[in-house]
MARRORO-682561 format. One record per residue (C-alpha): residue in one letter; x, y, z. Coordinates in nm, 2 decimals, decimal comma. Layout:
N
<site><residuo>a</residuo><east>X</east><north>Y</north><up>Z</up></site>
...
This chain:
274
<site><residuo>m</residuo><east>0,00</east><north>0,00</north><up>0,00</up></site>
<site><residuo>t</residuo><east>0,13</east><north>0,34</north><up>-0,09</up></site>
<site><residuo>g</residuo><east>0,02</east><north>0,70</north><up>-0,07</up></site>
<site><residuo>g</residuo><east>-0,28</east><north>0,81</north><up>-0,28</up></site>
<site><residuo>n</residuo><east>-0,24</east><north>1,03</north><up>-0,58</up></site>
<site><residuo>s</residuo><east>-0,57</east><north>1,17</north><up>-0,69</up></site>
<site><residuo>g</residuo><east>-0,42</east><north>1,46</north><up>-0,88</up></site>
<site><residuo>h</residuo><east>-0,56</east><north>1,70</north><up>-0,62</up></site>
<site><residuo>p</residuo><east>-0,30</east><north>1,76</north><up>-0,35</up></site>
<site><residuo>k</residuo><east>-0,41</east><north>1,73</north><up>0,01</up></site>
<site><residuo>l</residuo><east>-0,15</east><north>1,98</north><up>0,12</up></site>
<site><residuo>r</residuo><east>0,00</east><north>2,23</north><up>-0,13</up></site>
<site><residuo>v</residuo><east>0,29</east><north>2,47</north><up>-0,05</up></site>
<site><residuo>k</residuo><east>0,32</east><north>2,75</north><up>-0,31</up></site>
<site><residuo>g</residuo><east>0,62</east><north>2,98</north><up>-0,32</up></site>
<site><residuo>a</residuo><east>0,66</east><north>2,96</north><up>0,05</up></site>
<site><residuo>t</residuo><east>0,91</east><north>3,23</north><up>0,17</up></site>
<site><residuo>k</residuo><east>0,99</east><north>3,31</north><up>0,54</up></site>
<site><residuo>v</residuo><east>1,20</east><north>3,60</north><up>0,66</up></site>
<site><residuo>y</residuo><east>1,27</east><north>3,63</north><up>1,03</up></site>
<site><residuo>q</residuo><east>1,35</east><north>3,97</north><up>1,19</up></site>
<site><residuo>t</residuo><east>1,66</east><north>3,92</north><up>1,40</up></site>
<site><residuo>r</residuo><east>1,88</east><north>4,16</north><up>1,60</up></site>
<site><residuo>s</residuo><east>2,15</east><north>4,13</north><up>1,33</up></site>
<site><residuo>g</residuo><east>1,90</east><north>4,19</north><up>1,04</up></site>
<site><residuo>d</residuo><east>1,67</east><north>4,00</north><up>0,82</up></site>
<site><residuo>l</residuo><east>1,72</east><north>3,62</north><up>0,80</up></site>
<site><residuo>l</residuo><east>1,58</east><north>3,44</north><up>0,49</up></site>
<site><residuo>a</residuo><east>1,50</east><north>3,09</north><up>0,62</up></site>
<site><residuo>i</residuo><east>1,31</east><north>2,94</north><up>0,33</up></site>
<site><residuo>d</residuo><east>1,28</east><north>3,08</north><up>-0,02</up></site>
<site><residuo>r</residuo><east>1,01</east><north>3,01</north><up>-0,28</up></site>
<site><residuo>c</residuo><east>0,95</east><north>2,65</north><up>-0,17</up></site>
<site><residuo>s</residuo><east>0,67</east><north>2,47</north><up>-0,36</up></site>
<site><residuo>l</residuo><east>0,56</east><north>2,12</north><up>-0,28</up></site>
<site><residuo>d</residuo><east>0,24</east><north>1,91</north><up>-0,34</up></site>
<site><residuo>i</residuo><east>0,16</east><north>1,64</north><up>-0,09</up></site>
<site><residuo>q</residuo><east>-0,11</east><north>1,39</north><up>-0,19</up></site>
<site><residuo>e</residuo><east>-0,38</east><north>1,25</north><up>0,03</up></site>
<site><residuo>r</residuo><east>-0,26</east><north>0,95</north><up>0,24</up></site>
<site><residuo>e</residuo><east>0,10</east><north>1,01</north><up>0,14</up></site>
<site><residuo>i</residuo><east>0,39</east><north>1,00</north><up>0,38</up></site>
<site><residuo>v</residuo><east>0,66</east><north>1,25</north><up>0,28</up></site>
<site><residuo>s</residuo><east>0,98</east><north>1,31</north><up>0,47</up></site>
<site><residuo>i</residuo><east>1,19</east><north>1,62</north><up>0,45</up></site>
<site><residuo>v</residuo><east>1,56</east><north>1,59</north><up>0,50</up></site>
<site><residuo>g</residuo><east>1,86</east><north>1,83</north><up>0,44</up></site>
<site><residuo>p</residuo><east>2,15</east><north>2,00</north><up>0,61</up></site>
<site><residuo>s</residuo><east>2,11</east><north>2,16</north><up>0,95</up></site>
<site><residuo>g</residuo><east>1,98</east><north>2,51</north><up>0,91</up></site>
<site><residuo>s</residuo><east>1,81</east><north>2,44</north><up>0,58</up></site>
<site><residuo>g</residuo><east>1,47</east><north>2,55</north><up>0,72</up></site>
<site><residuo>k</residuo><east>1,31</east><north>2,21</north><up>0,74</up></site>
<site><residuo>t</residuo><east>1,14</east><north>2,29</north><up>1,07</up></site>
<site><residuo>t</residuo><east>1,05</east><north>2,64</north><up>0,96</up></site>
<site><residuo>l</residuo><east>0,87</east><north>2,49</north><up>0,65</up></site>
<site><residuo>l</residuo><east>0,68</east><north>2,24</north><up>0,87</up></site>
<site><residuo>w</residuo><east>0,57</east><north>2,51</north><up>1,11</up></site>
<site><residuo>c</residuo><east>0,45</east><north>2,72</north><up>0,83</up></site>
<site><residuo>m</residuo><east>0,25</east><north>2,42</north><up>0,70</up></site>
<site><residuo>s</residuo><east>0,09</east><north>2,39</north><up>1,05</up></site>
<site><residuo>g</residuo><east>-0,01</east><north>2,76</north><up>1,06</up></site>
<site><residuo>l</residuo><east>0,20</east><north>2,82</north><up>1,37</up></site>
<site><residuo>h</residuo><east>0,43</east><north>3,04</north><up>1,16</up></site>
<site><residuo>h</residuo><east>0,30</east><north>3,30</north><up>0,91</up></site>
<site><residuo>l</residuo><east>0,47</east><north>3,31</north><up>0,57</up></site>
<site><residuo>t</residuo><east>0,63</east><north>3,63</north><up>0,45</up></site>
<site><residuo>a</residuo><east>0,53</east><north>3,53</north><up>0,10</up></site>
<site><residuo>g</residuo><east>0,35</east><north>3,24</north><up>-0,07</up></site>
<site><residuo>e</residuo><east>0,08</east><north>3,02</north><up>0,08</up></site>
<site><residuo>v</residuo><east>-0,01</east><north>2,68</north><up>0,22</up></site>
<site><residuo>l</residuo><east>-0,33</east><north>2,52</north><up>0,11</up></site>
<site><residuo>l</residuo><east>-0,52</east><north>2,24</north><up>0,28</up></site>
<site><residuo>d</residuo><east>-0,78</east><north>2,09</north><up>0,06</up></site>
<site><residuo>g</residuo><east>-0,75</east><north>2,40</north><up>-0,16</up></site>
<site><residuo>k</residuo><east>-0,82</east><north>2,64</north><up>0,14</up></site>
<site><residuo>p</residuo><east>-0,55</east><north>2,87</north><up>0,28</up></site>
<site><residuo>v</residuo><east>-0,39</east><north>2,77</north><up>0,62</up></site>
<site><residuo>n</residuo><east>-0,38</east><north>3,10</north><up>0,81</up></site>
<site><residuo>g</residuo><east>-0,34</east><north>2,95</north><up>1,16</up></site>
<site><residuo>p</residuo><east>-0,37</east><north>2,63</north><up>1,36</up></site>
<site><residuo>t</residuo><east>-0,66</east><north>2,41</north><up>1,27</up></site>
<site><residuo>r</residuo><east>-0,79</east><north>2,08</north><up>1,41</up></site>
<site><residuo>q</residuo><east>-0,74</east><north>1,93</north><up>1,06</up></site>
<site><residuo>i</residuo><east>-0,37</east><north>1,94</north><up>1,12</up></site>
<site><residuo>g</residuo><east>-0,20</east><north>1,75</north><up>1,41</up></site>
<site><residuo>m</residuo><east>0,16</east><north>1,80</north><up>1,51</up></site>
<site><residuo>v</residuo><east>0,41</east><north>1,60</north><up>1,70</up></site>
<site><residuo>f</residuo><east>0,71</east><north>1,80</north><up>1,82</up></site>
<site><residuo>q</residuo><east>1,08</east><north>1,72</north><up>1,88</up></site>
<site><residuo>e</residuo><east>0,99</east><north>1,69</north><up>2,25</up></site>
<site><residuo>a</residuo><east>0,67</east><north>1,54</north><up>2,39</up></site>
<site><residuo>n</residuo><east>0,57</east><north>1,87</north><up>2,55</up></site>
<site><residuo>l</residuo><east>0,35</east><north>1,70</north><up>2,80</up></site>
<site><residuo>l</residuo><east>0,23</east><north>1,93</north><up>3,08</up></site>
<site><residuo>p</residuo><east>0,41</east><north>1,80</north><up>3,39</up></site>
<site><residuo>w</residuo><east>0,12</east><north>1,88</north><up>3,63</up></site>
<site><residuo>r</residuo><east>-0,13</east><north>1,68</north><up>3,43</up></site>
<site><residuo>d</residuo><east>-0,15</east><north>1,30</north><up>3,41</up></site>
<site><residuo>l</residuo><east>-0,16</east><north>1,13</north><up>3,08</up></site>
<site><residuo>d</residuo><east>-0,53</east><north>1,13</north><up>3,03</up></site>
<site><residuo>a</residuo><east>-0,55</east><north>1,50</north><up>3,12</up></site>
<site><residuo>n</residuo><east>-0,27</east><north>1,58</north><up>2,87</up></site>
<site><residuo>i</residuo><east>-0,46</east><north>1,40</north><up>2,59</up></site>
<site><residuo>n</residuo><east>-0,78</east><north>1,58</north><up>2,69</up></site>
<site><residuo>f</residuo><east>-0,60</east><north>1,92</north><up>2,68</up></site>
<site><residuo>p</residuo><east>-0,66</east><north>2,00</north><up>2,30</up></site>
<site><residuo>f</residuo><east>-1,03</east><north>1,91</north><up>2,34</up></site>
<site><residuo>e</residuo><east>-1,05</east><north>2,16</north><up>2,63</up></site>
<site><residuo>i</residuo><east>-0,91</east><north>2,43</north><up>2,41</up></site>
<site><residuo>m</residuo><east>-1,15</east><north>2,34</north><up>2,13</up></site>
<site><residuo>g</residuo><east>-1,45</east><north>2,31</north><up>2,36</up></site>
<site><residuo>t</residuo><east>-1,53</east><north>1,96</north><up>2,26</up></site>
<site><residuo>k</residuo><east>-1,53</east><north>1,61</north><up>2,41</up></site>
<site><residuo>p</residuo><east>-1,28</east><north>1,34</north><up>2,31</up></site>
<site><residuo>d</residuo><east>-1,39</east><north>1,02</north><up>2,14</up></site>
<site><residuo>r</residuo><east>-1,29</east><north>0,79</north><up>2,43</up></site>
<site><residuo>v</residuo><east>-1,33</east><north>0,48</north><up>2,21</up></site>
<site><residuo>w</residuo><east>-1,08</east><north>0,61</north><up>1,96</up></site>
<site><residuo>v</residuo><east>-0,85</east><north>0,74</north><up>2,23</up></site>
<site><residuo>d</residuo><east>-0,85</east><north>0,41</north><up>2,42</up></site>
<site><residuo>e</residuo><east>-0,79</east><north>0,23</north><up>2,09</up></site>
<site><residuo>l</residuo><east>-0,48</east><north>0,45</north><up>2,03</up></site>
<site><residuo>l</residuo><east>-0,36</east><north>0,40</north><up>2,39</up></site>
<site><residuo>n</residuo><east>-0,39</east><north>0,03</north><up>2,35</up></site>
<site><residuo>r</residuo><east>-0,21</east><north>0,04</north><up>2,01</up></site>
<site><residuo>v</residuo><east>0,09</east><north>0,23</north><up>2,14</up></site>
<site><residuo>g</residuo><east>0,12</east><north>0,02</north><up>2,46</up></site>
<site><residuo>l</residuo><east>-0,01</east><north>0,29</north><up>2,71</up></site>
<site><residuo>e</residuo><east>-0,33</east><north>0,12</north><up>2,81</up></site>
<site><residuo>g</residuo><east>-0,36</east><north>0,15</north><up>3,19</up></site>
<site><residuo>f</residuo><east>-0,12</east><north>0,45</north><up>3,21</up></site>
<site><residuo>g</residuo><east>-0,38</east><north>0,72</north><up>3,20</up></site>
<site><residuo>g</residuo><east>-0,32</east><north>0,82</north><up>3,56</up></site>
<site><residuo>k</residuo><east>0,06</east><north>0,84</north><up>3,53</up></site>
<site><residuo>f</residuo><east>0,24</east><north>1,18</north><up>3,52</up></site>
<site><residuo>p</residuo><east>0,51</east><north>1,26</north><up>3,25</up></site>
<site><residuo>r</residuo><east>0,79</east><north>1,21</north><up>3,51</up></site>
<site><residuo>e</residuo><east>0,67</east><north>0,86</north><up>3,56</up></site>
<site><residuo>l</residuo><east>0,70</east><north>0,78</north><up>3,19</up></site>
<site><residuo>s</residuo><east>1,02</east><north>0,70</north><up>2,98</up></site>
<site><residuo>g</residuo><east>1,11</east><north>0,91</north><up>2,69</up></site>
<site><residuo>g</residuo><east>0,97</east><north>0,66</north><up>2,45</up></site>
<site><residuo>m</residuo><east>0,64</east><north>0,64</north><up>2,64</up></site>
<site><residuo>q</residuo><east>0,62</east><north>1,02</north><up>2,64</up></site>
<site><residuo>q</residuo><east>0,66</east><north>1,04</north><up>2,26</up></site>
<site><residuo>r</residuo><east>0,39</east><north>0,77</north><up>2,23</up></site>
<site><residuo>a</residuo><east>0,16</east><north>0,98</north><up>2,44</up></site>
<site><residuo>a</residuo><east>0,24</east><north>1,28</north><up>2,22</up></site>
<site><residuo>l</residuo><east>0,15</east><north>1,08</north><up>1,92</up></site>
<site><residuo>v</residuo><east>-0,18</east><north>0,97</north><up>2,07</up></site>
<site><residuo>r</residuo><east>-0,26</east><north>1,33</north><up>2,16</up></site>
<site><residuo>a</residuo><east>-0,19</east><north>1,45</north><up>1,80</up></site>
<site><residuo>l</residuo><east>-0,41</east><north>1,17</north><up>1,66</up></site>
<site><residuo>s</residuo><east>-0,68</east><north>1,19</north><up>1,92</up></site>
<site><residuo>y</residuo><east>-0,89</east><north>1,45</north><up>1,73</up></site>
<site><residuo>k</residuo><east>-0,85</east><north>1,27</north><up>1,40</up></site>
<site><residuo>p</residuo><east>-0,66</east><north>1,52</north><up>1,19</up></site>
<site><residuo>s</residuo><east>-0,64</east><north>1,46</north><up>0,82</up></site>
<site><residuo>v</residuo><east>-0,28</east><north>1,57</north><up>0,82</up></site>
<site><residuo>l</residuo><east>-0,01</east><north>1,48</north><up>1,07</up></site>
<site><residuo>l</residuo><east>0,31</east><north>1,69</north><up>1,09</up></site>
<site><residuo>m</residuo><east>0,60</east><north>1,54</north><up>1,27</up></site>
<site><residuo>d</residuo><east>0,91</east><north>1,74</north><up>1,36</up></site>
<site><residuo>e</residuo><east>1,20</east><north>1,50</north><up>1,43</up></site>
<site><residuo>p</residuo><east>0,99</east><north>1,33</north><up>1,70</up></site>
<site><residuo>f</residuo><east>1,21</east><north>1,03</north><up>1,76</up></site>
<site><residuo>g</residuo><east>1,56</east><north>1,19</north><up>1,74</up></site>
<site><residuo>a</residuo><east>1,62</east><north>1,18</north><up>2,11</up></site>
<site><residuo>l</residuo><east>1,53</east><north>0,81</north><up>2,14</up></site>
<site><residuo>d</residuo><east>1,77</east><north>0,52</north><up>2,14</up></site>
<site><residuo>a</residuo><east>1,81</east><north>0,32</north><up>1,81</up></site>
<site><residuo>f</residuo><east>1,58</east><north>0,03</north><up>1,91</up></site>
<site><residuo>t</residuo><east>1,30</east><north>0,25</north><up>2,05</up></site>
<site><residuo>r</residuo><east>1,33</east><north>0,47</north><up>1,74</up></site>
<site><residuo>e</residuo><east>1,28</east><north>0,16</north><up>1,51</up></site>
<site><residuo>e</residuo><east>0,99</east><north>0,05</north><up>1,72</up></site>
<site><residuo>m</residuo><east>0,83</east><north>0,39</north><up>1,69</up></site>
<site><residuo>n</residuo><east>0,88</east><north>0,39</north><up>1,31</up></site>
<site><residuo>r</residuo><east>0,70</east><north>0,06</north><up>1,29</up></site>
<site><residuo>l</residuo><east>0,42</east><north>0,19</north><up>1,51</up></site>
<site><residuo>v</residuo><east>0,37</east><north>0,49</north><up>1,29</up></site>
<site><residuo>e</residuo><east>0,34</east><north>0,28</north><up>0,98</up></site>
<site><residuo>e</residuo><east>0,10</east><north>0,03</north><up>1,15</up></site>
<site><residuo>i</residuo><east>-0,13</east><north>0,31</north><up>1,26</up></site>
<site><residuo>w</residuo><east>-0,11</east><north>0,47</north><up>0,91</up></site>
<site><residuo>l</residuo><east>-0,19</east><north>0,14</north><up>0,74</up></site>
<site><residuo>d</residuo><east>-0,50</east><north>0,10</north><up>0,96</up></site>
<site><residuo>r</residuo><east>-0,62</east><north>0,46</north><up>0,93</up></site>
<site><residuo>p</residuo><east>-0,43</east><north>0,63</north><up>0,64</up></site>
<site><residuo>t</residuo><east>-0,35</east><north>0,99</north><up>0,72</up></site>
<site><residuo>t</residuo><east>-0,14</east><north>1,24</north><up>0,52</up></site>
<site><residuo>i</residuo><east>0,20</east><north>1,26</north><up>0,71</up></site>
<site><residuo>v</residuo><east>0,49</east><north>1,50</north><up>0,67</up></site>
<site><residuo>l</residuo><east>0,80</east><north>1,41</north><up>0,87</up></site>
<site><residuo>i</residuo><east>1,11</east><north>1,61</north><up>0,94</up></site>
<site><residuo>t</residuo><east>1,41</east><north>1,39</north><up>1,01</up></site>
<site><residuo>h</residuo><east>1,79</east><north>1,39</north><up>1,01</up></site>
<site><residuo>s</residuo><east>1,79</east><north>1,02</north><up>0,96</up></site>
<site><residuo>i</residuo><east>1,78</east><north>0,92</north><up>0,59</up></site>
<site><residuo>e</residuo><east>1,72</east><north>0,56</north><up>0,69</up></site>
<site><residuo>e</residuo><east>1,41</east><north>0,66</north><up>0,89</up></site>
<site><residuo>a</residuo><east>1,29</east><north>0,86</north><up>0,59</up></site>
<site><residuo>i</residuo><east>1,33</east><north>0,56</north><up>0,36</up></site>
<site><residuo>f</residuo><east>1,15</east><north>0,33</north><up>0,60</up></site>
<site><residuo>l</residuo><east>0,85</east><north>0,55</north><up>0,64</up></site>
<site><residuo>s</residuo><east>0,81</east><north>0,75</north><up>0,33</up></site>
<site><residuo>d</residuo><east>0,65</east><north>0,74</north><up>-0,01</up></site>
<site><residuo>r</residuo><east>0,87</east><north>1,03</north><up>-0,12</up></site>
<site><residuo>i</residuo><east>1,17</east><north>1,21</north><up>0,03</up></site>
<site><residuo>v</residuo><east>1,22</east><north>1,58</north><up>-0,02</up></site>
<site><residuo>v</residuo><east>1,58</east><north>1,71</north><up>0,00</up></site>
<site><residuo>m</residuo><east>1,62</east><north>2,07</north><up>0,11</up></site>
<site><residuo>s</residuo><east>1,91</east><north>2,29</north><up>0,01</up></site>
<site><residuo>p</residuo><east>2,13</east><north>2,48</north><up>0,26</up></site>
<site><residuo>r</residuo><east>1,98</east><north>2,81</north><up>0,37</up></site>
<site><residuo>p</residuo><east>1,78</east><north>2,98</north><up>0,23</up></site>
<site><residuo>g</residuo><east>1,60</east><north>2,65</north><up>0,21</up></site>
<site><residuo>r</residuo><east>1,46</east><north>2,54</north><up>-0,12</up></site>
<site><residuo>v</residuo><east>1,34</east><north>2,21</north><up>-0,26</up></site>
<site><residuo>a</residuo><east>1,66</east><north>2,07</north><up>-0,41</up></site>
<site><residuo>s</residuo><east>1,53</east><north>1,72</north><up>-0,52</up></site>
<site><residuo>i</residuo><east>1,26</east><north>1,47</north><up>-0,45</up></site>
<site><residuo>h</residuo><east>1,32</east><north>1,09</north><up>-0,44</up></site>
<site><residuo>k</residuo><east>1,04</east><north>0,83</north><up>-0,47</up></site>
<site><residuo>v</residuo><east>1,05</east><north>0,53</north><up>-0,24</up></site>
<site><residuo>d</residuo><east>0,89</east><north>0,23</north><up>-0,40</up></site>
<site><residuo>f</residuo><east>0,92</east><north>-0,04</north><up>-0,13</up></site>
<site><residuo>q</residuo><east>0,60</east><north>-0,23</north><up>-0,06</up></site>
<site><residuo>r</residuo><east>0,42</east><north>-0,20</north><up>0,27</up></site>
<site><residuo>p</residuo><east>0,42</east><north>-0,31</north><up>0,54</up></site>
<site><residuo>r</residuo><east>0,80</east><north>-0,26</north><up>0,55</up></site>
<site><residuo>s</residuo><east>1,03</east><north>-0,48</north><up>0,76</up></site>
<site><residuo>i</residuo><east>1,35</east><north>-0,39</north><up>0,92</up></site>
<site><residuo>e</residuo><east>1,52</east><north>-0,64</north><up>0,70</up></site>
<site><residuo>i</residuo><east>1,48</east><north>-0,42</north><up>0,39</up></site>
<site><residuo>m</residuo><east>1,71</east><north>-0,17</north><up>0,55</up></site>
<site><residuo>a</residuo><east>2,00</east><north>-0,41</north><up>0,49</up></site>
<site><residuo>t</residuo><east>1,93</east><north>-0,44</north><up>0,11</up></site>
<site><residuo>k</residuo><east>2,14</east><north>-0,29</north><up>-0,17</up></site>
<site><residuo>e</residuo><east>1,85</east><north>-0,08</north><up>-0,29</up></site>
<site><residuo>v</residuo><east>1,82</east><north>0,10</north><up>0,05</up></site>
<site><residuo>f</residuo><east>2,20</east><north>0,13</north><up>0,07</up></site>
<site><residuo>d</residuo><east>2,21</east><north>0,29</north><up>-0,28</up></site>
<site><residuo>l</residuo><east>1,92</east><north>0,53</north><up>-0,21</up></site>
<site><residuo>t</residuo><east>2,07</east><north>0,63</north><up>0,13</up></site>
<site><residuo>n</residuo><east>2,41</east><north>0,69</north><up>-0,03</up></site>
<site><residuo>t</residuo><east>2,26</east><north>0,90</north><up>-0,31</up></site>
<site><residuo>i</residuo><east>2,07</east><north>1,13</north><up>-0,08</up></site>
<site><residuo>k</residuo><east>2,36</east><north>1,15</north><up>0,16</up></site>
<site><residuo>m</residuo><east>2,61</east><north>1,25</north><up>-0,11</up></site>
<site><residuo>e</residuo><east>2,37</east><north>1,50</north><up>-0,25</up></site>
<site><residuo>i</residuo><east>2,35</east><north>1,67</north><up>0,09</up></site>
<site><residuo>i</residuo><east>2,72</east><north>1,66</north><up>0,14</up></site>
<site><residuo>k</residuo><east>2,79</east><north>1,82</north><up>-0,20</up></site>
<site><residuo>m</residuo><east>2,55</east><north>2,10</north><up>-0,13</up></site>
<site><residuo>q</residuo><east>2,71</east><north>2,16</north><up>0,21</up></site>
<site><residuo>q</residuo><east>3,05</east><north>2,18</north><up>0,05</up></site>
<site><residuo>r</residuo><east>2,93</east><north>2,44</north><up>-0,20</up></site>
<site><residuo>q</residuo><east>2,79</east><north>2,66</north><up>0,08</up></site>
<site><residuo>p</residuo><east>2,98</east><north>2,86</north><up>0,36</up></site>
<site><residuo>a</residuo><east>2,88</east><north>2,77</north><up>0,71</up></site>
<site><residuo>k</residuo><east>2,57</east><north>2,95</north><up>0,84</up></site>
<site><residuo>p</residuo><east>2,39</east><north>2,96</north><up>1,18</up></site>
<site><residuo>a</residuo><east>2,12</east><north>2,70</north><up>1,20</up></site>
<site><residuo>t</residuo><east>1,76</east><north>2,81</north><up>1,17</up></site>
<site><residuo>d</residuo><east>1,57</east><north>2,49</north><up>1,23</up></site>
<site><residuo>a</residuo><east>1,53</east><north>2,56</north><up>1,60</up></site>
<site><residuo>i</residuo><east>1,37</east><north>2,90</north><up>1,56</up></site>
<site><residuo>q</residuo><east>1,05</east><north>2,92</north><up>1,77</up></site>
<site><residuo>p</residuo><east>0,73</east><north>3,11</north><up>1,70</up></site>
<site><residuo>a</residuo><east>0,84</east><north>3,39</north><up>1,95</up></site>
<site><residuo>a</residuo><east>1,11</east><north>3,48</north><up>1,69</up></site>
<site><residuo>e</residuo><east>0,84</east><north>3,64</north><up>1,47</up></site>
């Protein structure tokens, strides 16, 4: 099973440009980025540090406003956060004074609606957190916290899920487990997913396509299609096909870095920078 391609993009980025106002002057983070993402497609975005990957993702979410260009969801402009778009951040960002159930309920409190407990319980069971609803974040491991963040993002059934390097801080085995979990959930309830990652292997395992960003100002440098059948097994990561694709993308990024002078990273810029 692969991502859908109806010819009508689920998420469309058109000429996205973002300039941050900094103390040392204007900083052009991304420049005229355009990208179509089809319904039920998983797309990963990779590239050098400071290439604006996270900036682009946050603009897709509506958390950052573009300086120029636009993001369209089902043909309608994304001008701010919407319940149709869920997001999983680099850190779980669970509120420490709330237990797991209360953290999952938090978005519903903001929206003034009630959660679908059947769906939430199904998600908790799927990610191995059934029975942990009364636990506080400090009582959960890093992997369990990221599972909880995934449940929270999926709990209100968004049609698009944006993931900003969500498993980067996890150990290799837990990261592989989380990758398999994301694919399993996606296979059962296909959602359009955009993933930022520094791991080319992770991108290959999860994605239908991989977008490579150029050094700042970030632009779409290339797009690679990933044709491996789903569900994917860890064994495919040892194949020549995966090795060749990994090496191709890695060398592409290295060559771009060699052609560019070193610049401060922009990926970590937060909304307060606007």
